C-alpha positions as CSV (number, residue, x, y, z in Angstrom):
1,X,1.2,249.2,166.3
2,X,-2.3,247.7,166.8
3,X,-3.7,246.7,170.2
4,X,-1.6,249.3,172.1
5,X,-2.9,251.1,175.1
6,X,-1.4,253.9,177.2
7,X,-2.2,253.6,180.9
8,X,-1.6,256.4,183.2
9,X,-1.8,257.0,187.0
10,X,-1.9,260.7,187.9
11,X,-0.7,260.7,191.5
12,X,-0.3,263.5,194.0
13,X,3.5,263.6,193.3
14,X,4.2,261.8,190.1
15,X,2.4,260.9,186.9
16,X,3.3,257.4,185.7
17,X,2.7,256.0,182.3
18,X,2.9,252.5,180.9
19,X,2.5,251.6,177.2
20,X,1.1,248.0,176.9
21,X,0.6,245.6,174.0
22,X,-2.8,244.2,174.8
23,X,-2.5,241.3,172.4
24,X,0.6,239.8,174.0
25,X,0.2,241.4,177.5
26,X,3.8,242.7,177.3
27,X,5.1,246.0,178.6
28,X,6.4,248.2,175.7
29,X,7.6,251.3,177.6
30,X,7.2,253.3,180.8
31,X,7.8,256.9,181.8
32,X,7.2,259.3,184.7
33,X,6.9,263.0,185.2
34,X,6.2,265.2,188.2
35,X,2.5,265.8,188.5
36,X,1.9,269.4,187.5
37,X,-0.8,270.2,190.1
38,X,0.3,273.9,190.3
39,X,-0.5,274.5,186.7
40,X,-2.5,271.9,184.8
41,X,-2.2,268.1,185.4
42,X,-2.4,267.6,181.6
43,X,1.0,269.2,181.2
44,X,2.7,266.4,183.2
45,X,0.4,263.8,181.7
46,X,1.1,264.7,178.1
47,X,4.8,265.0,178.9
48,X,4.9,261.5,180.4
49,X,2.9,260.0,177.5
50,X,5.3,261.6,174.9
51,X,8.3,260.3,176.8
52,X,6.9,256.8,176.7
53,X,6.2,257.0,173.0
54,X,2.5,256.6,173.6
55,X,1.2,259.7,171.8
56,X,-1.7,258.9,169.5
57,X,-2.7,255.6,171.2
58,X,-5.8,255.1,173.4
59,X,-5.2,256.6,176.8
60,X,-6.7,255.3,180.0
61,X,-6.2,257.2,183.3
62,X,-6.8,256.8,187.0
63,X,-6.0,259.6,189.5
64,X,-5.5,260.4,193.1
65,X,-4.2,263.9,192.5
66,X,-5.6,266.7,194.6
67,X,-5.9,264.5,197.7
68,X,-8.0,261.8,196.2
69,X,-11.7,261.1,197.0
70,X,-13.0,262.2,200.4
71,X,-16.0,260.3,201.6
72,X,-18.4,260.7,204.5
73,X,-20.7,257.9,205.6
74,X,-24.0,258.4,207.4
75,X,-25.6,255.2,208.7
76,X,-28.1,253.8,211.2
77,X,-25.8,252.5,213.9
78,X,-22.1,252.4,214.0
79,X,-21.3,248.8,214.8
80,X,-23.3,247.3,211.8
81,X,-24.7,249.6,209.1
82,X,-22.3,252.5,209.4
83,X,-19.3,250.2,209.7
84,X,-20.5,248.3,206.5
85,X,-20.9,251.7,204.7
86,X,-17.4,252.7,205.8
87,X,-15.9,249.5,204.5
88,X,-17.7,250.0,201.1
89,X,-16.2,253.5,200.9
90,X,-12.7,252.2,201.5
91,X,-13.0,249.6,198.7
92,X,-14.4,252.3,196.3
93,X,-11.1,254.1,196.4
94,X,-12.2,256.8,198.9
95,X,-10.6,258.1,202.0
96,X,-13.3,257.9,204.6
97,X,-13.0,261.3,206.5
98,X,-16.1,261.0,208.7
99,X,-18.6,258.4,209.9
100,X,-21.9,259.4,211.5
101,X,-24.4,257.0,213.1
102,X,-28.0,257.4,214.1
103,X,-30.2,260.5,213.6
104,X,-28.3,263.6,212.4
105,X,-28.7,266.6,214.7
106,X,-27.2,270.1,214.6
107,X,-23.7,269.1,216.0
108,X,-23.7,266.1,213.8
109,X,-24.3,268.3,210.7
110,X,-21.5,270.7,211.8
111,X,-19.1,267.8,212.2
112,X,-20.1,266.5,208.8
113,X,-19.4,269.9,207.2
114,X,-16.1,270.2,209.0
115,X,-14.9,267.0,207.4
116,X,-15.2,268.6,203.9
117,X,-16.3,265.4,202.0
118,X,-16.4,265.2,198.2
119,X,-19.1,262.5,198.3
120,X,-21.6,261.3,201.0
121,X,-22.7,257.7,201.3
122,X,-26.1,257.5,203.0
123,X,-27.0,254.0,204.3
124,X,-29.2,252.6,207.0
125,X,-31.6,249.8,207.8
126,X,-31.9,246.3,206.3
127,X,-34.4,245.9,203.5
128,X,-37.9,246.0,205.1
129,X,-36.4,247.2,208.4
130,X,-36.0,250.6,209.9
131,X,-36.8,253.4,207.5
132,X,-37.3,256.4,209.7
133,X,-33.6,257.0,210.4
134,X,-32.7,257.0,206.6
135,X,-35.5,259.4,205.8
136,X,-34.7,261.6,208.8
137,X,-31.0,261.9,207.7
138,X,-32.0,262.6,204.1
139,X,-34.2,265.5,205.3
140,X,-31.4,266.9,207.5
141,X,-29.0,266.7,204.5
142,X,-31.5,268.4,202.2
143,X,-32.0,271.2,204.6
144,X,-28.3,271.7,205.4
145,X,-25.6,273.7,203.8
146,X,-23.5,270.7,202.7
147,X,-24.1,270.5,198.9
148,X,-22.1,267.5,197.8
149,X,-23.2,264.5,195.8
150,X,-25.0,261.7,197.7
151,X,-25.2,258.0,197.0
152,X,-28.2,256.4,198.8
153,X,-27.6,252.7,199.5
154,X,-29.9,251.9,202.4
155,X,-33.3,250.2,203.1
156,X,-34.9,249.4,199.7
157,X,-38.3,250.3,201.0
158,X,-37.2,253.9,201.8
159,X,-34.5,254.4,199.1
160,X,-36.7,256.1,196.5
161,X,-38.3,258.5,199.1
162,X,-34.8,259.4,200.4
163,X,-33.7,260.1,196.8
164,X,-36.7,262.3,196.2
165,X,-36.1,264.4,199.4
166,X,-32.5,265.1,198.3
167,X,-33.2,265.7,194.6
168,X,-36.0,268.2,195.5
169,X,-33.4,270.3,197.4
170,X,-31.1,270.4,194.4
171,X,-28.5,267.9,195.7
172,X,-27.0,265.5,193.1
173,X,-28.2,262.1,194.2
174,X,-28.0,258.5,192.9
175,X,-29.1,255.2,194.4
176,X,-27.6,251.8,194.8
177,X,-28.7,248.5,196.3
178,X,-28.6,248.2,200.1
179,X,-25.1,247.6,201.4
180,X,-26.6,245.5,204.1
181,X,-29.9,244.0,202.7
182,X,-30.1,241.4,205.6
183,X,-28.2,241.0,208.9
184,X,-25.1,239.1,208.1
185,X,-25.2,239.8,204.3
186,X,-22.9,242.6,203.0
187,X,-23.4,243.7,199.4
188,X,-20.7,246.3,198.6
189,X,-20.6,246.0,194.8
190,X,-23.4,248.4,193.7
191,X,-22.5,251.1,196.2
192,X,-18.9,250.9,195.2
193,X,-19.9,251.3,191.5
194,X,-22.1,254.2,192.5
195,X,-19.3,256.0,194.3
196,X,-17.0,255.4,191.4
197,X,-19.5,257.1,189.0
198,X,-20.0,260.1,191.3
199,X,-16.2,260.4,191.5
200,X,-16.0,260.6,187.7
201,X,-19.0,262.9,187.2
202,X,-18.6,265.4,190.0
203,X,-15.3,265.1,191.8
204,X,-12.5,265.1,189.2
205,X,-13.9,268.3,187.6
206,X,-14.4,269.9,191.0
207,X,-10.8,269.5,192.0
208,X,-9.8,272.1,189.4
209,X,-6.8,270.0,188.4
210,X,-7.2,271.1,184.8
211,X,-8.6,274.1,183.0
212,X,-10.8,272.2,180.5
213,X,-12.9,269.0,180.4
214,X,-10.3,266.7,178.7
215,X,-8.8,265.4,181.9
216,X,-12.2,264.6,183.5
217,X,-13.1,262.7,180.3
218,X,-9.9,260.6,180.4
219,X,-10.1,259.5,184.1
220,X,-11.8,256.1,184.5
221,X,-11.6,255.9,188.3
222,X,-9.8,256.7,191.6
223,X,-6.4,255.1,191.8
224,X,-7.1,253.2,195.0
225,X,-10.2,251.7,193.5
226,X,-8.2,250.6,190.4
227,X,-5.4,249.1,192.5
228,X,-7.8,247.2,194.7
229,X,-9.3,245.6,191.6
230,X,-5.8,244.5,190.5
231,X,-5.1,243.2,194.0
232,X,-8.3,241.2,193.9
233,X,-7.3,239.7,190.6
234,X,-3.8,238.8,191.8
235,X,-5.4,237.0,194.9
236,X,-7.9,235.2,192.7
237,X,-5.2,234.1,190.2
238,X,-2.7,232.9,192.9
239,X,-5.2,231.6,195.5
240,X,-3.1,233.4,198.1
241,X,-4.0,235.6,201.1
242,X,-1.9,238.7,200.5
243,X,-1.2,242.2,201.5
244,X,-0.1,245.1,199.1
245,X,1.6,248.1,200.7
246,X,1.7,251.2,198.5
247,X,3.9,254.0,199.8
248,X,3.1,257.3,198.1
249,X,4.0,261.0,198.5
250,X,0.8,261.9,200.3
251,X,-0.6,258.6,201.7
252,X,0.4,255.1,202.4
253,X,-2.3,252.6,201.5
254,X,-2.5,249.0,202.6
255,X,-4.7,246.5,200.7
256,X,-5.4,243.0,202.0
257,X,-7.3,240.0,200.6
258,X,-8.2,237.3,203.1
259,X,-10.1,234.1,202.8
260,X,-12.7,233.8,205.6
261,X,-13.2,230.5,207.3
262,X,-16.1,229.0,209.2
263,X,-18.3,231.5,211.1
264,X,-16.1,234.4,209.9
265,X,-17.7,234.3,206.5
266,X,-21.0,235.5,207.8
267,X,-19.8,238.4,210.0
268,X,-21.8,241.5,209.2
269,X,-20.0,244.7,208.2
270,X,-16.8,242.9,207.3
271,X,-15.2,242.9,203.9
272,X,-12.5,240.3,203.3
273,X,-11.0,242.4,200.5
274,X,-10.2,245.7,202.0
275,X,-8.0,248.8,202.1
276,X,-6.9,251.3,204.6
277,X,-5.6,254.8,203.7
278,X,-3.2,256.5,206.1
279,X,-3.5,260.1,205.1
280,X,-0.7,261.2,207.5
281,X,1.9,258.8,206.1
282,X,3.8,259.8,202.9
283,X,7.3,260.4,201.9
284,X,6.7,263.9,200.5
285,X,3.5,265.8,201.2
286,X,2.9,263.9,204.5
287,X,6.5,263.3,205.5
288,X,6.2,265.2,208.8
289,X,3.3,263.0,209.7
290,X,5.5,259.9,209.3
291,X,7.9,261.2,212.0
292,X,5.0,262.2,214.3
293,X,3.3,258.8,213.9
294,X,6.6,256.9,214.4
295,X,7.2,258.8,217.6
296,X,3.7,257.9,218.7
297,X,4.4,254.2,218.0
298,X,7.7,254.5,219.8
299,X,9.7,253.6,216.7
300,X,11.9,256.7,217.1
301,X,13.8,258.0,220.0
302,X,12.7,261.6,220.6
303,X,16.2,262.7,221.0
304,X,17.2,261.3,217.7
305,X,14.2,262.5,215.8
306,X,15.2,266.1,215.2
307,X,17.4,265.6,212.1
308,X,14.7,263.4,210.5
309,X,12.0,266.0,211.4
310,X,14.0,268.7,209.6
311,X,14.4,266.5,206.5
312,X,10.7,265.6,206.5
313,X,9.8,269.3,206.7
314,X,12.0,270.0,203.6
315,X,10.1,267.3,201.7
316,X,6.7,268.5,202.8
317,X,7.6,272.0,201.7
318,X,9.0,270.8,198.3
319,X,7.2,267.6,197.2
320,X,9.2,267.7,193.9
321,X,12.4,267.2,195.8
322,X,14.6,264.3,194.5
323,X,17.4,262.8,196.6
324,X,20.7,264.2,195.3
325,X,23.1,262.1,197.3
326,X,23.3,258.9,199.4
327,X,22.4,260.8,202.6
328,X,19.2,262.0,201.1
329,X,18.4,258.5,199.7
330,X,18.9,257.1,203.2
331,X,16.4,259.7,204.5
332,X,13.8,258.6,202.0
333,X,14.5,254.9,202.8
334,X,14.0,255.6,206.5
335,X,10.8,257.5,206.0
336,X,9.5,254.7,203.8
337,X,10.4,252.1,206.4
338,X,8.6,254.0,209.2
339,X,5.6,254.7,207.0
340,X,5.4,251.0,206.1
341,X,5.7,249.9,209.7
342,X,3.0,252.2,211.0
343,X,0.6,251.6,208.1
344,X,0.9,247.8,208.5
345,X,0.5,248.0,212.3
346,X,-2.7,250.1,211.9
347,X,-4.1,247.8,209.3
348,X,-3.2,244.7,211.3
349,X,-5.1,246.1,214.3
350,X,-8.3,246.0,212.3
351,X,-7.9,242.7,210.5
352,X,-6.3,239.4,211.4
353,X,-3.4,239.0,209.0
354,X,-1.9,235.8,210.4
355,X,-2.7,233.8,207.3
356,X,-1.1,236.3,204.9
357,X,1.4,234.5,202.7
358,X,2.6,237.3,200.4
359,X,3.4,241.0,200.9
360,X,3.9,243.2,197.9
361,X,5.5,246.6,198.0
362,X,4.6,249.4,195.6
363,X,5.4,253.1,195.2
364,X,8.1,255.3,193.8
365,X,10.4,255.1,196.9
366,X,10.5,251.3,196.5
367,X,10.6,251.3,192.7
368,X,13.5,253.8,192.5
369,X,15.2,253.1,195.8
370,X,18.6,251.4,195.8
371,X,18.6,247.6,196.5
372,X,19.2,245.4,198.4
373,X,19.2,247.8,201.4
374,X,15.7,249.1,200.7
375,X,14.3,245.5,200.4
376,X,15.8,244.7,203.8
377,X,14.1,247.7,205.3
378,X,10.8,246.7,203.8
379,X,11.3,243.3,205.2
380,X,11.8,244.7,208.7
381,X,8.7,246.9,208.3
382,X,6.6,243.9,207.3
383,X,7.7,241.9,210.3
384,X,6.1,243.9,213.2
385,X,3.2,245.0,211.0
386,X,1.8,241.6,210.2
387,X,0.5,239.6,213.2
388,X,1.7,236.1,213.1
389,X,2.1,232.9,215.1
390,X,5.8,232.0,215.0
391,X,6.1,233.2,211.4
392,X,8.5,235.6,209.8
393,X,8.5,237.9,206.7
394,X,11.5,237.2,204.5
395,X,12.4,239.4,201.5
396,X,13.0,237.6,198.2
397,X,16.2,238.5,196.4
398,X,14.5,239.0,193.0
399,X,12.4,242.0,192.1
400,X,9.9,241.6,189.3
401,X,8.5,244.6,187.4
402,X,5.0,244.8,186.0
403,X,4.2,248.2,184.6
404,X,4.6,250.9,187.3
405,X,4.6,248.4,190.1
406,X,8.0,247.1,191.4
407,X,6.9,243.9,193.0
408,X,9.0,243.1,196.1
409,X,8.1,239.6,197.0
410,X,8.1,239.2,200.8
411,X,6.9,235.7,201.8
412,X,5.5,235.1,205.3
413,X,6.3,231.5,206.1
414,X,6.7,229.0,208.9
415,X,9.4,227.1,207.0
416,X,12.8,227.9,205.7
417,X,13.3,230.1,202.7
418,X,13.8,227.5,199.9
419,X,14.4,227.8,196.1
420,X,11.1,226.0,195.6
421,X,9.2,228.7,197.6
422,X,10.9,231.5,195.7
423,X,10.1,229.9,192.4
424,X,6.4,229.6,193.3
425,X,6.1,233.3,194.0
426,X,7.9,234.2,190.8
427,X,5.5,232.0,188.9
428,X,2.6,233.7,190.6
429,X,3.9,237.1,189.6
430,X,4.7,236.1,186.1
431,X,1.1,234.7,185.7
432,X,-0.3,238.2,186.5
433,X,2.0,239.7,183.8
434,X,0.7,237.3,181.2
435,X,-3.0,238.0,182.0
436,X,-3.3,241.6,180.7
437,X,-6.5,240.7,178.7
438,X,-8.1,239.3,181.9
439,X,-7.3,242.5,183.8
440,X,-8.6,244.6,181.0
441,X,-12.0,243.0,180.7
442,X,-12.5,242.6,184.4
443,X,-12.2,246.3,185.1
444,X,-12.8,248.5,182.0
445,X,-14.5,246.0,179.7
446,X,-13.4,244.6,176.3
447,X,-11.0,246.8,174.3
448,X,-9.7,248.8,177.3
449,X,-6.9,248.4,179.7
450,X,-6.5,248.4,183.5
451,X,-4.9,251.8,184.2
452,X,-3.4,251.9,187.7
453,X,-0.2,251.6,189.5
454,X,-0.5,247.8,189.6
């Protein structure tokens, strides 16, 4: 067949593959295989591709295996420049593990090393503004023992000098346009692209997920970066403020696209298309973190948490575990419900989600979970997680499937749940399915395909 692409998402727990006809935008086949992180991730990838009948066709891969991309941000001051850099990191598919503001000193460098970042984003100062802090921090990094790639995206007047300081000490360094060129103006795109390139050049190979260079050559980006691009496309095509909740084995990610109004549009350090990563919330690797977080949020009675804690410990010890009976499936569903609730609450505390009209659920536990019970649990999770004025989150009875993503349409509305409302959401989802070419060209360029879990 001509015009066929094989798209793969190599996750921490499972490797998912979708074979797509690029000419028609139709899904030809799908397959999944446990991610083989203990041997070579290519073993699981090749097995999934073969199971989907995609051997021999162009292969496009994104990955979050090995814990994904760990990013540290060093900026001028926390409330503006450092916060802007942190938001850029989140949209670039990175898990922000440390934020430092101001001039780095000895304790600051120690804290930075303790965070074990894969990449460092160095920002600071508006164009033509303060340059001393950026150059000071570049010098401290050059003289420190932290030898990780650096992306410099600060004051344009000092950027070249900061790059030279780092390069002279042997640190891999690249530059991007200032993330905050002027007060009130956030410019995330160039820094996001720079972090993506560093991830591809330095991080994938450094994770030692595969013995050779083939896997690194196949990966086009970090999975969260790819998913956010798809979420942005969906929001653009539907004209709807939305939230996407992705429950994984190691993390639970929440993506939101909002439309700023009035003075909100000029708030410095704010991205209206954003993502939060909850590294302690997952239904396998991080299952114990779900129980601990739920206790902290008072979602669980401590006296009743012991059985769930034991079940979570089994999953964390054996991430390949599959539920063998209804009791085990109920445990997975309960962990997913709690992870969703906590993740949405945390995300909602950072961003005003009262105008969100659509919530989309993604992840294996939702895709393979039994319905309608799991949909009802997801609906309950979305309720307290999304701040609202007299609104409710209502699960739709229909589940549409687009590649690896099982789209659970949960509409947040102030009116009753009507057939017209349900049809509108189904049309919106169908419109995304029919726009494969648009997705392809917006992310990978002509002739490629958007490879992610969306």
